[in-house]
C-alpha positions, 0 to 999 in steps of 0.5 A: 499499499505504501507503494502505490501511494509512493508512485501516485506521489512521484508521478503527481510530482512529475507533472507538477514539474513538467507543467512548470517548465513548460510555463517558464518556457512561455513566459514573456521576458520582456514583462518579467524585466520590467516586474522585477524593476517595478519591484526593485524601485519600490523596495528603494523607497524609504517610506514602506512598512515591514510587511510592505517591504516582505511582500515587495521582496517576495514577489521579487523572488518569485519573479526572478525564478521565471528570469532567463539569463 
């Protein structure tokens, strides 16, 4: 029974990885770059609260994983 669950988990994980790769290939890099610049500019603003700063940093980290170098 454990092998059945382990096999199902591997199959689901593999499908998720394939979906992520397909999505990464279709992302518009110009939009990603613009959004990264905007997030960096907002992080540089002096009047942000800690929560705002964390949200912008989280968005920036998420965007960087879609950027192709």
